[in-house]
C-alpha positions as YAML, in Angstrom:
chain: A
units: angstrom
residues:
- id: 1
  name: UNK
  ca: [33.80, 138.63, 74.87]
- id: 2
  name: UNK
  ca: [32.77, 135.09, 75.56]
- id: 3
  name: UNK
  ca: [29.37, 135.76, 74.52]
- id: 4
  name: UNK
  ca: [30.61, 137.08, 71.19]
- id: 5
  name: UNK
  ca: [33.15, 134.31, 70.47]
- id: 6
  name: UNK
  ca: [31.10, 131.25, 71.64]
- id: 7
  name: UNK
  ca: [28.57, 131.23, 68.52]
- id: 8
  name: UNK
  ca: [31.43, 131.79, 66.14]
- id: 9
  name: UNK
  ca: [33.43, 128.79, 67.80]
- id: 10
  name: UNK
  ca: [30.25, 126.52, 67.49]
- id: 11
  name: UNK
  ca: [29.65, 127.65, 63.85]
- id: 12
  name: UNK
  ca: [33.40, 126.98, 62.99]
- id: 13
  name: UNK
  ca: [33.36, 123.61, 64.60]
- id: 14
  name: UNK
  ca: [30.25, 122.66, 62.48]
- id: 15
  name: UNK
  ca: [31.98, 123.85, 59.43]
- id: 16
  name: UNK
  ca: [35.03, 122.04, 60.00]
- id: 17
  name: UNK
  ca: [32.98, 118.78, 60.89]
- id: 18
  name: UNK
  ca: [30.94, 119.42, 57.69]
- id: 19
  name: UNK
  ca: [34.16, 119.63, 55.40]
- id: 20
  name: UNK
  ca: [35.78, 116.72, 57.15]
- id: 21
  name: UNK
  ca: [32.79, 114.65, 56.51]
- id: 22
  name: UNK
  ca: [32.62, 115.66, 52.95]
- id: 23
  name: UNK
  ca: [36.12, 115.11, 52.15]
- id: 24
  name: UNK
  ca: [36.53, 111.68, 53.91]
- id: 25
  name: UNK
  ca: [33.04, 110.33, 53.97]
- id: 26
  name: UNK
  ca: [33.73, 109.22, 57.53]
- id: 27
  name: UNK
  ca: [32.71, 110.51, 60.97]
- id: 28
  name: UNK
  ca: [34.85, 110.32, 64.07]
- id: 29
  name: UNK
  ca: [33.84, 110.88, 67.57]
- id: 30
  name: UNK
  ca: [36.69, 112.00, 70.03]
- id: 31
  name: UNK
  ca: [39.42, 110.89, 67.09]
- id: 32
  name: UNK
  ca: [40.53, 112.74, 63.95]
- id: 33
  name: UNK
  ca: [41.33, 109.63, 62.17]
- id: 34
  name: UNK
  ca: [38.12, 107.73, 61.75]
- id: 35
  name: UNK
  ca: [38.63, 104.08, 60.39]
- id: 36
  name: UNK
  ca: [35.00, 103.41, 59.35]
- id: 37
  name: UNK
  ca: [31.72, 105.27, 58.35]
- id: 38
  name: UNK
  ca: [31.43, 106.03, 62.19]
- id: 39
  name: UNK
  ca: [34.21, 105.51, 64.67]
- id: 40
  name: UNK
  ca: [33.49, 106.17, 68.30]
- id: 41
  name: UNK
  ca: [36.35, 106.46, 70.57]
- id: 42
  name: UNK
  ca: [35.50, 106.14, 74.34]
- id: 43
  name: UNK
  ca: [37.24, 107.34, 77.44]
- id: 44
  name: UNK
  ca: [38.68, 104.13, 78.53]
- id: 45
  name: UNK
  ca: [41.13, 105.73, 80.97]
- id: 46
  name: UNK
  ca: [38.70, 108.28, 82.43]
- id: 47
  name: UNK
  ca: [36.88, 106.29, 85.43]
- id: 48
  name: UNK
  ca: [34.63, 109.33, 85.66]
- id: 49
  name: UNK
  ca: [33.09, 109.39, 82.28]
- id: 50
  name: UNK
  ca: [30.69, 106.62, 80.85]
- id: 51
  name: UNK
  ca: [31.30, 105.01, 77.52]
- id: 52
  name: UNK
  ca: [28.84, 103.44, 75.27]
- id: 53
  name: UNK
  ca: [26.19, 104.37, 72.43]
- id: 54
  name: UNK
  ca: [22.48, 104.72, 73.11]
- id: 55
  name: UNK
  ca: [20.02, 103.89, 70.54]
- id: 56
  name: UNK
  ca: [16.82, 105.88, 70.34]
- id: 57
  name: UNK
  ca: [14.61, 104.70, 73.57]
- id: 58
  name: UNK
  ca: [10.89, 104.22, 72.97]
- id: 59
  name: UNK
  ca: [8.22, 102.34, 74.42]
- id: 60
  name: UNK
  ca: [6.32, 99.67, 72.54]
- id: 61
  name: UNK
  ca: [3.09, 101.69, 72.20]
- id: 62
  name: UNK
  ca: [5.26, 104.56, 70.93]
- id: 63
  name: UNK
  ca: [6.98, 102.59, 68.35]
- id: 64
  name: UNK
  ca: [3.55, 100.87, 67.33]
- id: 65
  name: UNK
  ca: [2.08, 104.56, 66.76]
- id: 66
  name: UNK
  ca: [4.75, 105.04, 64.11]
- id: 67
  name: UNK
  ca: [3.91, 101.87, 62.19]
- id: 68
  name: UNK
  ca: [3.26, 103.59, 58.99]
- id: 69
  name: UNK
  ca: [6.56, 105.55, 58.92]
- id: 70
  name: UNK
  ca: [8.58, 102.26, 58.54]
- id: 71
  name: UNK
  ca: [9.23, 100.60, 55.07]
- id: 72
  name: UNK
  ca: [12.15, 99.52, 52.98]
- id: 73
  name: UNK
  ca: [14.03, 102.84, 53.37]
- id: 74
  name: UNK
  ca: [14.06, 102.21, 57.24]
- id: 75
  name: UNK
  ca: [15.62, 98.56, 56.67]
- id: 76
  name: UNK
  ca: [18.15, 98.17, 59.41]
- id: 77
  name: UNK
  ca: [16.86, 100.69, 61.79]
- id: 78
  name: UNK
  ca: [17.57, 100.01, 65.39]
- id: 79
  name: UNK
  ca: [15.87, 101.08, 68.56]
- id: 80
  name: UNK
  ca: [15.65, 100.23, 72.33]
- id: 81
  name: UNK
  ca: [12.25, 99.25, 73.55]
- id: 82
  name: UNK
  ca: [11.93, 100.23, 77.29]
- id: 83
  name: UNK
  ca: [8.53, 98.78, 77.86]
- id: 84
  name: UNK
  ca: [7.23, 95.83, 75.68]
- id: 85
  name: UNK
  ca: [3.70, 95.22, 74.35]
- id: 86
  name: UNK
  ca: [1.40, 92.69, 75.57]
- id: 87
  name: UNK
  ca: [0.30, 89.98, 73.20]
- id: 88
  name: UNK
  ca: [-3.15, 91.73, 72.42]
- id: 89
  name: UNK
  ca: [-1.40, 95.07, 71.95]
- id: 90
  name: UNK
  ca: [1.02, 94.10, 68.87]
- id: 91
  name: UNK
  ca: [0.55, 94.81, 65.39]
- id: 92
  name: UNK
  ca: [1.98, 93.09, 62.09]
- id: 93
  name: UNK
  ca: [5.11, 95.16, 62.48]
- id: 94
  name: UNK
  ca: [5.44, 94.92, 66.28]
- id: 95
  name: UNK
  ca: [4.30, 91.36, 66.61]
- id: 96
  name: UNK
  ca: [7.76, 90.55, 68.19]
- id: 97
  name: UNK
  ca: [8.15, 93.53, 70.53]
- id: 98
  name: UNK
  ca: [7.14, 91.24, 73.49]
- id: 99
  name: UNK
  ca: [10.28, 92.06, 75.77]
- id: 100
  name: UNK
  ca: [12.53, 94.95, 76.64]
- id: 101
  name: UNK
  ca: [15.52, 95.17, 74.60]
- id: 102
  name: UNK
  ca: [17.34, 96.13, 71.22]
- id: 103
  name: UNK
  ca: [15.25, 95.68, 68.14]
- id: 104
  name: UNK
  ca: [15.97, 96.05, 64.30]
- id: 105
  name: UNK
  ca: [13.38, 96.75, 61.60]
- id: 106
  name: UNK
  ca: [13.72, 93.97, 58.96]
- id: 107
  name: UNK
  ca: [11.69, 95.13, 55.79]
- id: 108
  name: UNK
  ca: [11.71, 91.68, 54.24]
- id: 109
  name: UNK
  ca: [9.64, 90.18, 57.03]
- id: 110
  name: UNK
  ca: [5.86, 89.87, 57.34]
- id: 111
  name: UNK
  ca: [3.52, 91.93, 54.78]
- id: 112
  name: UNK
  ca: [5.36, 95.31, 55.38]
- id: 113
  name: UNK
  ca: [8.27, 94.44, 57.40]
- id: 114
  name: UNK
  ca: [8.79, 93.65, 61.29]
- id: 115
  name: UNK
  ca: [10.55, 94.53, 64.21]
- id: 116
  name: UNK
  ca: [12.80, 91.60, 65.47]
- id: 117
  name: UNK
  ca: [14.88, 91.17, 68.48]
- id: 118
  name: UNK
  ca: [18.50, 91.55, 67.92]
- id: 119
  name: UNK
  ca: [19.75, 89.23, 70.51]
- id: 120
  name: UNK
  ca: [18.77, 85.74, 71.70]
- id: 121
  name: UNK
  ca: [16.32, 85.61, 74.70]
- id: 122
  name: UNK
  ca: [17.17, 83.37, 77.70]
- id: 123
  name: UNK
  ca: [15.72, 80.08, 77.90]
- id: 124
  name: UNK
  ca: [13.22, 78.76, 80.30]
- id: 125
  name: UNK
  ca: [13.85, 75.49, 82.23]
- id: 126
  name: UNK
  ca: [10.59, 73.83, 82.14]
- id: 127
  name: UNK
  ca: [11.76, 70.58, 83.88]
- id: 128
  name: UNK
  ca: [15.08, 69.31, 84.98]
- id: 129
  name: UNK
  ca: [18.03, 71.37, 83.98]
- id: 130
  name: UNK
  ca: [19.81, 70.78, 87.28]
- id: 131
  name: UNK
  ca: [22.62, 68.22, 87.38]
- id: 132
  name: UNK
  ca: [22.72, 68.27, 91.20]
- id: 133
  name: UNK
  ca: [18.95, 67.65, 91.43]
- id: 134
  name: UNK
  ca: [17.81, 65.37, 88.78]
- id: 135
  name: UNK
  ca: [14.18, 64.59, 88.06]
- id: 136
  name: UNK
  ca: [13.24, 61.36, 89.89]
- id: 137
  name: UNK
  ca: [10.95, 58.84, 88.31]
- id: 138
  name: UNK
  ca: [9.56, 56.56, 90.99]
- id: 139
  name: UNK
  ca: [10.26, 52.83, 90.61]
- id: 140
  name: UNK
  ca: [7.48, 51.55, 88.29]
- id: 141
  name: UNK
  ca: [7.15, 47.83, 87.55]
- id: 142
  name: UNK
  ca: [5.27, 46.83, 84.39]
- id: 143
  name: UNK
  ca: [4.28, 43.13, 83.37]
- id: 144
  name: UNK
  ca: [2.50, 41.74, 80.30]
- id: 145
  name: UNK
  ca: [1.88, 39.31, 77.75]
- id: 146
  name: UNK
  ca: [0.98, 41.71, 75.17]
- id: 147
  name: UNK
  ca: [1.58, 45.46, 75.77]
- id: 148
  name: UNK
  ca: [1.43, 47.35, 78.93]
- id: 149
  name: UNK
  ca: [2.09, 51.14, 79.24]
- id: 150
  name: UNK
  ca: [2.19, 53.52, 82.17]
- id: 151
  name: UNK
  ca: [3.07, 57.17, 82.70]
- id: 152
  name: UNK
  ca: [6.35, 57.66, 84.49]
- id: 153
  name: UNK
  ca: [6.52, 61.59, 84.75]
- id: 154
  name: UNK
  ca: [4.22, 64.16, 83.59]
- id: 155
  name: UNK
  ca: [4.95, 68.00, 83.17]
- id: 156
  name: UNK
  ca: [2.61, 70.73, 82.15]
- id: 157
  name: UNK
  ca: [3.98, 74.11, 81.09]
- id: 158
  name: UNK
  ca: [2.55, 77.22, 79.53]
- id: 159
  name: UNK
  ca: [4.59, 79.10, 76.79]
- id: 160
  name: UNK
  ca: [3.74, 83.02, 76.57]
- id: 161
  name: UNK
  ca: [5.14, 83.11, 73.07]
- id: 162
  name: UNK
  ca: [6.30, 81.07, 70.21]
- id: 163
  name: UNK
  ca: [9.40, 79.01, 71.47]
- id: 164
  name: UNK
  ca: [11.95, 76.35, 70.35]
- id: 165
  name: UNK
  ca: [11.29, 73.47, 72.80]
- id: 166
  name: UNK
  ca: [14.16, 70.95, 73.52]
- id: 167
  name: UNK
  ca: [13.46, 67.70, 75.19]
- id: 168
  name: UNK
  ca: [16.04, 65.05, 76.63]
- id: 169
  name: UNK
  ca: [15.62, 61.99, 78.76]
- id: 170
  name: UNK
  ca: [17.69, 59.04, 79.95]
- id: 171
  name: UNK
  ca: [15.62, 56.58, 82.08]
- id: 172
  name: UNK
  ca: [17.10, 53.33, 83.75]
- id: 173
  name: UNK
  ca: [15.37, 50.06, 83.21]
- id: 174
  name: UNK
  ca: [16.33, 46.97, 85.27]
- id: 175
  name: UNK
  ca: [15.02, 43.49, 86.55]
- id: 176
  name: UNK
  ca: [14.05, 42.01, 83.14]
- id: 177
  name: UNK
  ca: [12.21, 38.94, 84.02]
- id: 178
  name: UNK
  ca: [8.95, 36.86, 83.26]
- id: 179
  name: UNK
  ca: [5.64, 38.58, 83.83]
- id: 180
  name: UNK
  ca: [5.47, 36.50, 87.03]
- id: 181
  name: UNK
  ca: [8.95, 37.68, 88.32]
- id: 182
  name: UNK
  ca: [10.78, 34.50, 87.39]
- id: 183
  name: UNK
  ca: [13.91, 34.32, 85.21]
- id: 184
  name: UNK
  ca: [13.82, 34.66, 81.71]
- id: 185
  name: UNK
  ca: [14.89, 31.52, 79.96]
- id: 186
  name: UNK
  ca: [12.36, 30.87, 77.02]
- id: 187
  name: UNK
  ca: [14.56, 32.52, 74.05]
- id: 188
  name: UNK
  ca: [11.53, 34.57, 72.80]
- id: 189
  name: UNK
  ca: [11.90, 38.16, 71.75]
- id: 190
  name: UNK
  ca: [10.85, 40.89, 74.09]
- id: 191
  name: UNK
  ca: [10.57, 44.80, 73.94]
- id: 192
  name: UNK
  ca: [10.65, 47.55, 76.35]
- id: 193
  name: UNK
  ca: [10.73, 51.27, 75.66]
- id: 194
  name: UNK
  ca: [9.61, 54.69, 76.43]
- id: 195
  name: UNK
  ca: [7.35, 57.20, 74.52]
- id: 196
  name: UNK
  ca: [7.01, 60.97, 74.80]
- id: 197
  name: UNK
  ca: [3.51, 62.37, 74.20]
- id: 198
  name: UNK
  ca: [2.63, 65.90, 73.92]
- id: 199
  name: UNK
  ca: [-1.07, 67.27, 74.38]
- id: 200
  name: UNK
  ca: [-2.08, 71.03, 74.07]
- id: 201
  name: UNK
  ca: [-5.00, 71.93, 76.39]
- id: 202
  name: UNK
  ca: [-6.00, 75.33, 74.82]
- id: 203
  name: UNK
  ca: [-7.27, 76.19, 71.40]
- id: 204
  name: UNK
  ca: [-6.39, 74.69, 69.10]
- id: 205
  name: UNK
  ca: [-6.17, 71.59, 71.01]
- id: 206
  name: UNK
  ca: [-4.42, 68.26, 70.26]
- id: 207
  name: UNK
  ca: [-3.88, 65.17, 72.14]
- id: 208
  name: UNK
  ca: [-1.17, 62.50, 72.68]
- id: 209
  name: UNK
  ca: [1.17, 63.35, 69.78]
- id: 210
  name: UNK
  ca: [4.12, 60.96, 70.10]
- id: 211
  name: UNK
  ca: [7.24, 63.08, 69.76]
- id: 212
  name: UNK
  ca: [10.02, 61.02, 70.87]
- id: 213
  name: UNK
  ca: [10.45, 57.15, 71.21]
- id: 214
  name: UNK
  ca: [13.34, 54.82, 72.22]
- id: 215
  name: UNK
  ca: [13.02, 51.25, 72.60]
- id: 216
  name: UNK
  ca: [15.24, 47.91, 73.13]
- id: 217
  name: UNK
  ca: [14.62, 44.59, 71.91]
- id: 218
  name: UNK
  ca: [16.20, 41.41, 73.37]
- id: 219
  name: UNK
  ca: [16.18, 37.63, 72.99]
- id: 220
  name: UNK
  ca: [17.43, 35.77, 76.04]
- id: 221
  name: UNK
  ca: [19.02, 32.43, 75.76]
- id: 222
  name: UNK
  ca: [20.37, 31.87, 79.44]
- id: 223
  name: UNK
  ca: [19.68, 32.80, 82.97]
- id: 224
  name: UNK
  ca: [21.82, 36.04, 83.15]
- id: 225
  name: UNK
  ca: [21.57, 37.33, 79.55]
- id: 226
  name: UNK
  ca: [19.51, 40.33, 80.48]
- id: 227
  name: UNK
  ca: [21.08, 41.03, 83.89]
- id: 228
  name: UNK
  ca: [22.05, 44.66, 84.38]
- id: 229
  name: UNK
  ca: [21.01, 48.30, 83.98]
- id: 230
  name: UNK
  ca: [19.88, 49.54, 80.61]
- id: 231
  name: UNK
  ca: [19.35, 53.15, 79.70]
- id: 232
  name: UNK
  ca: [16.41, 54.54, 77.32]
- id: 233
  name: UNK
  ca: [17.64, 57.70, 75.79]
- id: 234
  name: UNK
  ca: [16.09, 60.18, 73.48]
- id: 235
  name: UNK
  ca: [16.01, 63.84, 72.41]
- id: 236
  name: UNK
  ca: [14.18, 66.19, 70.10]
- id: 237
  name: UNK
  ca: [14.13, 69.92, 69.19]
- id: 238
  name: UNK
  ca: [10.93, 71.47, 67.85]
- id: 239
  name: UNK
  ca: [8.94, 74.70, 67.63]
- id: 240
  name: UNK
  ca: [5.63, 75.29, 69.58]
- id: 241
  name: UNK
  ca: [3.37, 78.18, 69.40]
- id: 242
  name: UNK
  ca: [2.17, 79.97, 72.59]
- id: 243
  name: UNK
  ca: [-0.23, 77.83, 74.60]
- id: 244
  name: UNK
  ca: [-0.40, 75.39, 77.54]
- id: 245
  name: UNK
  ca: [0.95, 72.00, 76.91]
- id: 246
  name: UNK
  ca: [1.37, 68.62, 78.92]
- id: 247
  name: UNK
  ca: [4.14, 66.26, 78.12]
- id: 248
  name: UNK
  ca: [3.80, 62.68, 79.40]
- id: 249
  name: UNK
  ca: [6.85, 60.24, 79.48]
- id: 250
  name: UNK
  ca: [5.34, 56.74, 79.29]
- id: 251
  name: UNK
  ca: [7.36, 53.30, 79.62]
- id: 252
  name: UNK
  ca: [5.99, 50.20, 78.12]
- id: 253
  name: UNK
  ca: [6.72, 46.55, 77.78]
- id: 254
  name: UNK
  ca: [5.86, 44.12, 74.93]
- id: 255
  name: UNK
  ca: [5.71, 40.38, 74.52]
- id: 256
  name: UNK
  ca: [3.86, 38.64, 71.84]
- id: 257
  name: UNK
  ca: [0.35, 37.85, 73.01]
- id: 258
  name: UNK
  ca: [0.93, 34.06, 72.44]
- id: 259
  name: UNK
  ca: [4.14, 34.32, 74.51]
- id: 260
  name: UNK
  ca: [3.34, 32.08, 77.49]
- id: 261
  name: UNK
  ca: [5.70, 33.70, 79.99]
- id: 262
  name: UNK
  ca: [5.48, 37.41, 78.90]
- id: 263
  name: UNK
  ca: [7.85, 40.06, 80.18]
- id: 264
  name: UNK
  ca: [8.26, 42.34, 83.28]
- id: 265
  name: UNK
  ca: [10.67, 45.36, 83.59]
- id: 266
  name: UNK
  ca: [11.53, 47.97, 86.14]
- id: 267
  name: UNK
  ca: [11.57, 51.67, 85.37]
- id: 268
  name: UNK
  ca: [13.38, 54.26, 87.55]
- id: 269
  name: UNK
  ca: [14.11, 53.86, 91.07]
- id: 270
  name: UNK
  ca: [13.04, 54.97, 94.68]
- id: 271
  name: UNK
  ca: [16.70, 55.26, 95.69]
- id: 272
  name: UNK
  ca: [19.15, 58.14, 95.24]
- id: 273
  name: UNK
  ca: [22.17, 56.03, 96.34]
- id: 274
  name: UNK
  ca: [23.03, 54.62, 92.89]
- id: 275
  name: UNK
  ca: [23.69, 57.44, 90.27]
- id: 276
  name: UNK
  ca: [23.33, 54.76, 87.34]
- id: 277
  name: UNK
  ca: [19.58, 54.47, 88.39]
- id: 278
  name: UNK
  ca: [18.86, 58.24, 88.58]
- id: 279
  name: UNK
  ca: [16.59, 59.50, 85.70]
- id: 280
  name: UNK
  ca: [17.35, 62.52, 83.57]
- id: 281
  name: UNK
  ca: [14.52, 64.56, 82.15]
- id: 282
  name: UNK
  ca: [15.12, 68.13, 80.75]
- id: 283
  name: UNK
  ca: [12.62, 70.36, 78.95]
- id: 284
  name: UNK
  ca: [14.03, 73.71, 78.01]
- id: 285
  name: UNK
  ca: [12.00, 76.51, 76.03]
- id: 286
  name: UNK
  ca: [13.77, 79.31, 74.27]
- id: 287
  name: UNK
  ca: [11.52, 82.15, 73.03]
- id: 288
  name: UNK
  ca: [11.90, 83.06, 69.31]
- id: 289
  name: UNK
  ca: [10.32, 85.85, 66.81]
- id: 290
  name: UNK
  ca: [7.31, 85.12, 64.76]
...
């Protein structure tokens, strides 16, 4: 008897589902009162049953093989990619399928639509990013009548994909003196600062682009006018394509070439005892879609 009734039961359930769907235009799973187009009620109180909705799972290659099937009528489609594509395996539609995860088809992007990541990817810490272990800039003394510049810190990094890069620095400067180390009492204007330069070492290359700068000017009029700890601070956010880069943090001092005494300044410190003299340099890269 069970063999006879089971097909009837399935057919009847399908008929009731179809009628309910036609009458209300809403579908409920585990609920007879759906509150939206699709309303899924889980088994929150049953520890033996799993809850959740699983999107179609495909590999990057399987999704790429269906490129020509997706157009404006599939706008908003969602899939879960289990195996991403390598950079040399992507197409115009799958150019962003470079990591495992959920993707949505956006018919308005690119020439014929693109798959885009549905969630923000975790950022990569290129330098710094640890409040208990700051980037140490060794004590560097610069003296000049004119301009003198020296690299205080250098960081090379490689981006595997297009990324938003955030740069922040705070570097202490102390011991502002004459170029010969004596106290400043001449009353002439002086300048010290820090430049951040970016270079790209693979094609297309570029060199020493100044991306951030901070400067301090002063005119002393007494023996103790410039005594203390000064901080050079700067930050910037920008987009970089995949590639290998070098970022140099360069301190500089300036006094007019005709200035007879010049200027001297000390950047960074060799000691970890004084927290005011510790430098902060953070470089963070967050991958983005094309």
